[in-house]
Structure formats: structure tokens, C-alpha cells
DOLO-702184 format. One record per atom (N, C-alpha, C): residue number from 1; residue in three letters; atom name; z negated, y negated, x. Coordinates in Angstrom, 3 decimals. Layout:
BEGIN
{NUM 'ALA' 'CA' {Z Y X}}
...
//
This chain:
BEGIN
{1 'GLN' 'N' {10.924 0.423 -19.940}}
{1 'GLN' 'CA' {9.624 1.076 -19.999}}
{1 'GLN' 'C' {9.152 1.368 -18.578}}
{2 'VAL' 'N' {7.911 0.999 -18.325}}
{2 'VAL' 'CA' {7.358 1.233 -16.996}}
{2 'VAL' 'C' {7.110 2.713 -16.797}}
{3 'GLN' 'N' {7.474 3.207 -15.639}}
{3 'GLN' 'CA' {7.199 4.588 -15.298}}
{3 'GLN' 'C' {6.462 4.667 -13.977}}
{4 'LEU' 'N' {5.563 5.604 -13.920}}
{4 'LEU' 'CA' {4.830 5.895 -12.692}}
{4 'LEU' 'C' {5.258 7.282 -12.235}}
{5 'VAL' 'N' {5.675 7.392 -10.991}}
{5 'VAL' 'CA' {6.159 8.658 -10.461}}
{5 'VAL' 'C' {5.360 9.007 -9.220}}
{6 'GLU' 'N' {4.556 10.050 -9.343}}
{6 'GLU' 'CA' {3.735 10.514 -8.229}}
{6 'GLU' 'C' {4.445 11.630 -7.479}}
{7 'SER' 'N' {4.216 11.685 -6.176}}
{7 'SER' 'CA' {4.809 12.734 -5.354}}
{7 'SER' 'C' {3.950 12.993 -4.138}}
{8 'GLY' 'N' {4.253 14.085 -3.436}}
{8 'GLY' 'CA' {3.571 14.375 -2.182}}
{8 'GLY' 'C' {2.562 15.493 -2.237}}
{9 'GLY' 'N' {2.306 16.028 -3.421}}
{9 'GLY' 'CA' {1.347 17.118 -3.535}}
{9 'GLY' 'C' {1.889 18.415 -2.973}}
{10 'GLY' 'N' {1.038 19.418 -2.973}}
{10 'GLY' 'CA' {1.454 20.724 -2.475}}
{10 'GLY' 'C' {0.262 21.616 -2.219}}
{11 'LEU' 'N' {0.551 22.721 -1.564}}
{11 'LEU' 'CA' {-0.485 23.688 -1.198}}
{11 'LEU' 'C' {-0.860 23.449 0.261}}
{12 'VAL' 'N' {-2.133 23.302 0.526}}
{12 'VAL' 'CA' {-2.598 23.041 1.882}}
{12 'VAL' 'C' {-3.890 23.823 2.119}}
{13 'GLN' 'N' {-4.098 24.218 3.358}}
{13 'GLN' 'CA' {-5.314 24.933 3.695}}
{13 'GLN' 'C' {-6.491 23.967 3.812}}
{14 'PRO' 'N' {-7.692 24.459 3.616}}
{14 'PRO' 'CA' {-8.867 23.598 3.821}}
{14 'PRO' 'C' {-8.831 22.962 5.204}}
{15 'GLY' 'N' {-9.156 21.685 5.248}}
{15 'GLY' 'CA' {-9.088 20.935 6.493}}
{15 'GLY' 'C' {-7.763 20.253 6.730}}
{16 'GLY' 'N' {-6.784 20.555 5.911}}
{16 'GLY' 'CA' {-5.466 19.965 6.071}}
{16 'GLY' 'C' {-5.359 18.575 5.473}}
{17 'SER' 'N' {-4.139 18.025 5.548}}
{17 'SER' 'CA' {-3.894 16.659 5.080}}
{17 'SER' 'C' {-2.661 16.603 4.191}}
{18 'LEU' 'N' {-2.668 15.637 3.309}}
{18 'LEU' 'CA' {-1.511 15.321 2.477}}
{18 'LEU' 'C' {-1.464 13.818 2.269}}
{19 'ARG' 'N' {-0.283 13.307 2.059}}
{19 'ARG' 'CA' {-0.121 11.901 1.713}}
{19 'ARG' 'C' {0.613 11.811 0.383}}
{20 'LEU' 'N' {-0.059 11.259 -0.595}}
{20 'LEU' 'CA' {0.532 11.083 -1.912}}
{20 'LEU' 'C' {1.151 9.696 -2.031}}
{21 'SER' 'N' {2.225 9.623 -2.792}}
{21 'SER' 'CA' {2.887 8.352 -3.054}}
{21 'SER' 'C' {3.040 8.167 -4.557}}
{22 'CYS' 'N' {2.989 6.925 -4.970}}
{22 'CYS' 'CA' {3.196 6.603 -6.381}}
{22 'CYS' 'C' {4.132 5.411 -6.454}}
{23 'ALA' 'N' {5.287 5.626 -7.016}}
{23 'ALA' 'CA' {6.266 4.560 -7.177}}
{23 'ALA' 'C' {6.328 4.159 -8.646}}
{24 'ALA' 'N' {6.473 2.881 -8.861}}
{24 'ALA' 'CA' {6.513 2.371 -10.225}}
{24 'ALA' 'C' {7.797 1.602 -10.466}}
{25 'SER' 'N' {8.305 1.736 -11.653}}
{25 'SER' 'CA' {9.443 0.910 -12.047}}
{25 'SER' 'C' {8.879 -0.412 -12.562}}
{26 'GLY' 'N' {9.502 -1.468 -12.165}}
{26 'GLY' 'CA' {8.999 -2.762 -12.590}}
{26 'GLY' 'C' {7.838 -3.228 -11.725}}
{27 'SER' 'N' {7.527 -4.462 -11.814}}
{27 'SER' 'CA' {6.485 -5.050 -10.973}}
{27 'SER' 'C' {5.139 -4.985 -11.675}}
{28 'ILE' 'N' {4.584 -3.776 -11.722}}
{28 'ILE' 'CA' {3.312 -3.611 -12.423}}
{28 'ILE' 'C' {2.119 -3.811 -11.501}}
{29 'PHE' 'N' {2.369 -3.832 -10.204}}
{29 'PHE' 'CA' {1.246 -3.905 -9.283}}
{29 'PHE' 'C' {0.692 -5.313 -9.154}}
{30 'SER' 'N' {1.552 -6.280 -9.315}}
{30 'SER' 'CA' {1.168 -7.643 -9.004}}
{30 'SER' 'C' {-0.065 -8.068 -9.790}}
{31 'GLY' 'N' {-1.103 -8.459 -9.066}}
{31 'GLY' 'CA' {-2.311 -8.954 -9.691}}
{31 'GLY' 'C' {-3.209 -7.913 -10.294}}
{32 'ASN' 'N' {-2.890 -6.633 -10.098}}
{32 'ASN' 'CA' {-3.673 -5.558 -10.707}}
{32 'ASN' 'C' {-4.253 -4.622 -9.654}}
{33 'ALA' 'N' {-5.509 -4.261 -9.864}}
{33 'ALA' 'CA' {-6.084 -3.203 -9.047}}
{33 'ALA' 'C' {-5.420 -1.885 -9.445}}
{34 'MET' 'N' {-5.077 -1.090 -8.445}}
{34 'MET' 'CA' {-4.419 0.198 -8.670}}
{34 'MET' 'C' {-5.345 1.320 -8.224}}
{35 'GLY' 'N' {-5.211 2.454 -8.882}}
{35 'GLY' 'CA' {-6.093 3.564 -8.556}}
{35 'GLY' 'C' {-5.384 4.899 -8.534}}
{36 'TRP' 'N' {-5.985 5.814 -7.803}}
{36 'TRP' 'CA' {-5.598 7.218 -7.857}}
{36 'TRP' 'C' {-6.672 7.963 -8.643}}
{37 'TYR' 'N' {-6.215 8.751 -9.587}}
{37 'TYR' 'CA' {-7.084 9.552 -10.431}}
{37 'TYR' 'C' {-6.770 11.026 -10.181}}
{38 'ARG' 'N' {-7.692 11.889 -10.561}}
{38 'ARG' 'CA' {-7.399 13.312 -10.485}}
{38 'ARG' 'C' {-8.055 14.037 -11.649}}
{39 'GLN' 'N' {-7.429 15.130 -12.018}}
{39 'GLN' 'CA' {-7.976 15.969 -13.077}}
{39 'GLN' 'C' {-7.927 17.416 -12.616}}
{40 'ALA' 'N' {-9.104 17.964 -12.422}}
{40 'ALA' 'CA' {-9.213 19.359 -12.038}}
{40 'ALA' 'C' {-9.231 20.234 -13.284}}
{41 'PRO' 'N' {-8.884 21.500 -13.148}}
{41 'PRO' 'CA' {-8.884 22.392 -14.309}}
{41 'PRO' 'C' {-10.219 22.393 -15.036}}
{42 'GLY' 'N' {-10.179 22.159 -16.347}}
{42 'GLY' 'CA' {-11.386 22.185 -17.146}}
{42 'GLY' 'C' {-12.277 20.964 -17.024}}
{43 'LYS' 'N' {-11.809 19.949 -16.305}}
{43 'LYS' 'CA' {-12.627 18.749 -16.100}}
{43 'LYS' 'C' {-11.904 17.512 -16.602}}
{44 'GLN' 'N' {-12.672 16.452 -16.794}}
{44 'GLN' 'CA' {-12.069 15.199 -17.211}}
{44 'GLN' 'C' {-11.401 14.499 -16.040}}
{45 'ARG' 'N' {-10.439 13.662 -16.355}}
{45 'ARG' 'CA' {-9.782 12.868 -15.331}}
{45 'ARG' 'C' {-10.790 11.868 -14.766}}
{46 'GLU' 'N' {-10.780 11.698 -13.455}}
{46 'GLU' 'CA' {-11.703 10.768 -12.814}}
{46 'GLU' 'C' {-10.956 9.855 -11.847}}
{47 'LEU' 'N' {-11.474 8.652 -11.703}}
{47 'LEU' 'CA' {-10.923 7.701 -10.744}}
{47 'LEU' 'C' {-11.480 8.035 -9.372}}
{48 'VAL' 'N' {-10.609 8.314 -8.441}}
{48 'VAL' 'CA' {-11.011 8.755 -7.108}}
{48 'VAL' 'C' {-11.064 7.586 -6.130}}
{49 'ALA' 'N' {-10.084 6.714 -6.197}}
{49 'ALA' 'CA' {-9.993 5.604 -5.259}}
{49 'ALA' 'C' {-9.238 4.464 -5.924}}
{50 'SER' 'N' {-9.565 3.255 -5.528}}
{50 'SER' 'CA' {-8.889 2.089 -6.073}}
{50 'SER' 'C' {-8.693 1.052 -4.981}}
{51 'VAL' 'N' {-7.711 0.188 -5.187}}
{51 'VAL' 'CA' {-7.441 -0.884 -4.236}}
{51 'VAL' 'C' {-7.073 -2.135 -5.014}}
{52 'THR' 'N' {-7.701 -3.236 -4.649}}
{52 'THR' 'CA' {-7.448 -4.507 -5.317}}
{52 'THR' 'C' {-6.166 -5.140 -4.786}}
{53 'PRO' 'N' {-5.687 -6.173 -5.458}}
{53 'PRO' 'CA' {-4.497 -6.863 -4.926}}
{53 'PRO' 'C' {-4.725 -7.401 -3.522}}
{54 'GLY' 'N' {-5.959 -7.748 -3.215}}
{54 'GLY' 'CA' {-6.274 -8.262 -1.887}}
{54 'GLY' 'C' {-6.483 -7.192 -0.844}}
{55 'GLY' 'N' {-6.460 -5.917 -1.274}}
{55 'GLY' 'CA' {-6.579 -4.833 -0.305}}
{55 'GLY' 'C' {-7.963 -4.214 -0.186}}
{56 'THR' 'N' {-8.920 -4.669 -0.982}}
{56 'THR' 'CA' {-10.251 -4.063 -0.942}}
{56 'THR' 'C' {-10.219 -2.715 -1.650}}
{57 'SER' 'N' {-10.756 -1.708 -0.975}}
{57 'SER' 'CA' {-10.699 -0.357 -1.526}}
{57 'SER' 'C' {-12.087 0.160 -1.874}}
{58 'ASN' 'N' {-12.120 1.071 -2.829}}
{58 'ASN' 'CA' {-13.351 1.736 -3.232}}
{58 'ASN' 'C' {-13.067 3.212 -3.458}}
{59 'TYR' 'N' {-14.081 4.030 -3.206}}
{59 'TYR' 'CA' {-13.913 5.477 -3.306}}
{59 'TYR' 'C' {-15.135 6.100 -3.951}}
{60 'ILE' 'N' {-14.922 7.228 -4.588}}
{60 'ILE' 'CA' {-16.079 7.989 -5.026}}
{60 'ILE' 'C' {-16.697 8.649 -3.793}}
{61 'ASP' 'N' {-17.983 8.948 -3.908}}
{61 'ASP' 'CA' {-18.725 9.423 -2.734}}
{61 'ASP' 'C' {-18.104 10.685 -2.123}}
{62 'SER' 'N' {-17.581 11.558 -2.949}}
{62 'SER' 'CA' {-17.118 12.845 -2.448}}
{62 'SER' 'C' {-15.873 12.750 -1.572}}
{63 'VAL' 'N' {-15.175 11.617 -1.584}}
{63 'VAL' 'CA' {-13.964 11.484 -0.770}}
{63 'VAL' 'C' {-14.096 10.408 0.300}}
{64 'LYS' 'N' {-15.204 9.701 0.308}}
{64 'LYS' 'CA' {-15.393 8.650 1.318}}
{64 'LYS' 'C' {-15.286 9.231 2.722}}
{65 'GLY' 'N' {-14.558 8.522 3.560}}
{65 'GLY' 'CA' {-14.383 8.975 4.929}}
{65 'GLY' 'C' {-13.263 9.985 5.105}}
{66 'ARG' 'N' {-12.728 10.484 3.992}}
{66 'ARG' 'CA' {-11.638 11.467 4.070}}
{66 'ARG' 'C' {-10.340 10.934 3.465}}
{67 'PHE' 'N' {-10.441 10.138 2.422}}
{67 'PHE' 'CA' {-9.262 9.601 1.735}}
{67 'PHE' 'C' {-9.108 8.120 2.046}}
{68 'THR' 'N' {-7.854 7.671 2.097}}
{68 'THR' 'CA' {-7.557 6.255 2.288}}
{68 'THR' 'C' {-6.466 5.835 1.309}}
{69 'ILE' 'N' {-6.765 4.832 0.514}}
{69 'ILE' 'CA' {-5.788 4.311 -0.431}}
{69 'ILE' 'C' {-5.167 3.041 0.148}}
{70 'SER' 'N' {-3.886 2.863 -0.100}}
{70 'SER' 'CA' {-3.203 1.653 0.360}}
{70 'SER' 'C' {-2.092 1.319 -0.633}}
{71 'ARG' 'N' {-1.594 0.112 -0.514}}
{71 'ARG' 'CA' {-0.560 -0.328 -1.434}}
{71 'ARG' 'C' {0.483 -1.155 -0.719}}
{72 'ASP' 'N' {1.694 -1.062 -1.193}}
{72 'ASP' 'CA' {2.792 -1.886 -0.709}}
{72 'ASP' 'C' {3.415 -2.523 -1.941}}
{73 'SER' 'N' {2.957 -3.725 -2.234}}
{73 'SER' 'CA' {3.402 -4.375 -3.467}}
{73 'SER' 'C' {4.889 -4.688 -3.440}}
{74 'ALA' 'N' {5.440 -4.947 -2.269}}
{74 'ALA' 'CA' {6.875 -5.240 -2.166}}
{74 'ALA' 'C' {7.704 -4.029 -2.581}}
{75 'LYS' 'N' {7.153 -2.837 -2.355}}
{75 'LYS' 'CA' {7.851 -1.605 -2.705}}
{75 'LYS' 'C' {7.341 -1.010 -4.016}}
{76 'ASN' 'N' {6.380 -1.694 -4.645}}
{76 'ASN' 'CA' {5.782 -1.153 -5.876}}
{76 'ASN' 'C' {5.302 0.280 -5.666}}
{77 'THR' 'N' {4.609 0.499 -4.589}}
{77 'THR' 'CA' {4.173 1.846 -4.224}}
{77 'THR' 'C' {2.715 1.837 -3.797}}
{78 'VAL' 'N' {1.997 2.856 -4.244}}
{78 'VAL' 'CA' {0.609 3.061 -3.844}}
{78 'VAL' 'C' {0.522 4.414 -3.152}}
{79 'TYR' 'N' {-0.277 4.488 -2.106}}
{79 'TYR' 'CA' {-0.400 5.709 -1.319}}
{79 'TYR' 'C' {-1.845 6.206 -1.327}}
{80 'LEU' 'N' {-1.982 7.504 -1.118}}
{80 'LEU' 'CA' {-3.305 8.086 -0.912}}
{80 'LEU' 'C' {-3.198 9.078 0.234}}
{81 'GLN' 'N' {-3.768 8.709 1.362}}
{81 'GLN' 'CA' {-3.825 9.609 2.512}}
{81 'GLN' 'C' {-5.073 10.455 2.373}}
{82 'MET' 'N' {-4.907 11.752 2.352}}
{82 'MET' 'CA' {-6.027 12.669 2.152}}
{82 'MET' 'C' {-6.159 13.566 3.373}}
{83 'ASN' 'N' {-7.276 13.454 4.040}}
{83 'ASN' 'CA' {-7.555 14.261 5.225}}
{83 'ASN' 'C' {-8.758 15.167 4.967}}
{84 'SER' 'N' {-8.924 16.152 5.811}}
{84 'SER' 'CA' {-10.059 17.080 5.716}}
{84 'SER' 'C' {-10.223 17.592 4.292}}
{85 'LEU' 'N' {-9.134 18.039 3.728}}
{85 'LEU' 'CA' {-9.148 18.467 2.329}}
{85 'LEU' 'C' {-10.038 19.683 2.123}}
{86 'LYS' 'N' {-10.656 19.717 0.954}}
{86 'LYS' 'CA' {-11.569 20.787 0.578}}
{86 'LYS' 'C' {-11.065 21.470 -0.705}}
{87 'PRO' 'N' {-11.467 22.689 -0.938}}
{87 'PRO' 'CA' {-11.041 23.361 -2.179}}
{87 'PRO' 'C' {-11.381 22.565 -3.431}}
{88 'GLU' 'N' {-12.478 21.838 -3.401}}
{88 'GLU' 'CA' {-12.869 21.055 -4.578}}
{88 'GLU' 'C' {-11.992 19.827 -4.807}}
{89 'ASP' 'N' {-11.078 19.549 -3.888}}
{89 'ASP' 'CA' {-10.101 18.478 -4.099}}
{89 'ASP' 'C' {-8.904 18.960 -4.912}}
{90 'THR' 'N' {-8.850 20.242 -5.194}}
{90 'THR' 'CA' {-7.752 20.795 -5.973}}
{90 'THR' 'C' {-7.721 20.163 -7.357}}
{91 'ALA' 'N' {-6.575 19.591 -7.711}}
{91 'ALA' 'CA' {-6.432 18.881 -8.980}}
{91 'ALA' 'C' {-5.002 18.372 -9.098}}
{92 'VAL' 'N' {-4.689 17.852 -10.277}}
{92 'VAL' 'CA' {-3.463 17.077 -10.440}}
{92 'VAL' 'C' {-3.845 15.619 -10.232}}
{93 'TYR' 'N' {-3.119 14.949 -9.364}}
{93 'TYR' 'CA' {-3.413 13.567 -9.009}}
{93 'TYR' 'C' {-2.421 12.629 -9.690}}
{94 'TYR' 'N' {-2.962 11.532 -10.228}}
{94 'TYR' 'CA' {-2.184 10.528 -10.930}}
{94 'TYR' 'C' {-2.505 9.150 -10.371}}
{95 'CYS' 'N' {-1.568 8.237 -10.502}}
{95 'CYS' 'CA' {-1.885 6.845 -10.187}}
{95 'CYS' 'C' {-1.739 6.034 -11.464}}
{96 'ASN' 'N' {-2.436 4.929 -11.508}}
{96 'ASN' 'CA' {-2.358 4.020 -12.647}}
{96 'ASN' 'C' {-3.142 2.773 -12.296}}
{97 'ARG' 'N' {-3.048 1.796 -13.178}}
{97 'ARG' 'CA' {-3.895 0.636 -13.009}}
{97 'ARG' 'C' {-5.355 1.043 -13.219}}
{98 'VAL' 'N' {-6.256 0.235 -12.737}}
{98 'VAL' 'CA' {-7.671 0.458 -12.997}}
{98 'VAL' 'C' {-8.025 -0.086 -14.381}}
{99 'ARG' 'N' {-7.434 -1.182 -14.744}}
{99 'ARG' 'CA' {-7.589 -1.750 -16.085}}
{99 'ARG' 'C' {-6.217 -1.829 -16.732}}
{100 'SER' 'N' {-6.196 -1.969 -18.029}}
{100 'SER' 'CA' {-4.918 -1.996 -18.756}}
{100 'SER' 'C' {-4.065 -0.807 -18.348}}
{101 'ILE' 'N' {-4.640 0.370 -18.580}}
{101 'ILE' 'CA' {-3.988 1.626 -18.200}}
{101 'ILE' 'C' {-2.617 1.730 -18.869}}
{102 'LEU' 'N' {-1.644 2.148 -18.083}}
{102 'LEU' 'CA' {-0.288 2.379 -18.576}}
{102 'LEU' 'C' {-0.137 3.847 -18.972}}
{103 'SER' 'N' {1.025 4.186 -19.510}}
{103 'SER' 'CA' {1.293 5.596 -19.804}}
{103 'SER' 'C' {1.226 6.405 -18.523}}
{104 'TRP' 'N' {0.630 7.591 -18.609}}
{104 'TRP' 'CA' {0.456 8.415 -17.416}}
{104 'TRP' 'C' {1.776 9.063 -16.998}}
{105 'GLY' 'N' {1.954 9.161 -15.688}}
{105 'GLY' 'CA' {3.090 9.885 -15.164}}
{105 'GLY' 'C' {2.834 11.378 -15.219}}
{106 'GLN' 'N' {3.690 12.145 -14.564}}
{106 'GLN' 'CA' {3.542 13.605 -14.598}}
{106 'GLN' 'C' {2.506 14.106 -13.600}}
{107 'GLY' 'N' {2.119 13.247 -12.690}}
{107 'GLY' 'CA' {1.142 13.638 -11.685}}
{107 'GLY' 'C' {1.758 14.496 -10.602}}
{108 'THR' 'N' {0.981 14.743 -9.565}}
{108 'THR' 'CA' {1.402 15.635 -8.488}}
{108 'THR' 'C' {0.245 16.589 -8.188}}
{109 'ARG' 'N' {0.546 17.855 -8.120}}
{109 'ARG' 'CA' {-0.497 18.876 -8.001}}
{109 'ARG' 'C' {-0.875 19.096 -6.547}}
{110 'VAL' 'N' {-2.166 19.078 -6.295}}
{110 'VAL' 'CA' {-2.712 19.363 -4.976}}
{110 'VAL' 'C' {-3.562 20.623 -5.084}}
{111 'THR' 'N' {-3.227 21.598 -4.263}}
{111 'THR' 'CA' {-3.991 22.840 -4.237}}
{111 'THR' 'C' {-4.486 23.067 -2.822}}
{112 'VAL' 'N' {-5.804 23.150 -2.682}}
{112 'VAL' 'CA' {-6.408 23.383 -1.372}}
{112 'VAL' 'C' {-6.986 24.792 -1.381}}
{113 'SER' 'N' {-6.362 25.649 -0.619}}
{113 'SER' 'CA' {-6.767 27.048 -0.638}}
{113 'SER' 'C' {-6.296 27.745 0.633}}
{114 'SER' 'N' {-7.083 28.706 1.071}}
{114 'SER' 'CA' {-6.683 29.500 2.221}}
{114 'SER' 'C' {-5.948 30.755 1.770}}
//
């Protein structure tokens, strides 16, 4: 069974940085666009950033210029570098495919607060 394991979250002050990692069992990345999603309290889960197998990335407007998604297919790992964090970035972050969504992992909690 494929598993997605997210890590790297934590408590950070506004303006700080975090780097999230997502490791997968099995070769699920090959040929698939991968994404980082987040779910804030009381809100629906949203796709924040995605990266194609060729490395093309896309972001929602609110994180453009602050977040960077990358992938290492050899390691079956997807990363999300988050800089200039804001309180509104507080959420549980998940990774998954963009299409053919797999079972969700446990996510990693990011809290931006002073």
C-alpha cells in the first residue's frame, strides 16, 4: 500500500521559513504531477502548489514568490520551501498527486504565530 509521509512542520514566527518534505513508499511520482495541499481550520483543503514531472511549477496567488515546490523523483520525495510565512499560512499541509489522488497521509502542521 502506498503511503505518503509529510514532515517538517512546526511553529514559526511571521516572516520565518520552513521546509516541508513528503516521502512516498513506492514509485508513485513517476509521470505524475505532485502537489502540496493545505487545510486550515474550518476551511476546505486546497491545492497550494504543484510540480509536473518535467519540473514546471504552479502556485496559488497567495503564496507566489514565497513558496517553492520541488521534487526528487529518485528519492520519491517532494519538497515545499516556505519563506516569509504569514499567519494565514497556518494549516495542516499534505502532499498528493494532482490527479488520481491517493489516500491522504497524516499531514504536517504549520503554525505561524508570534
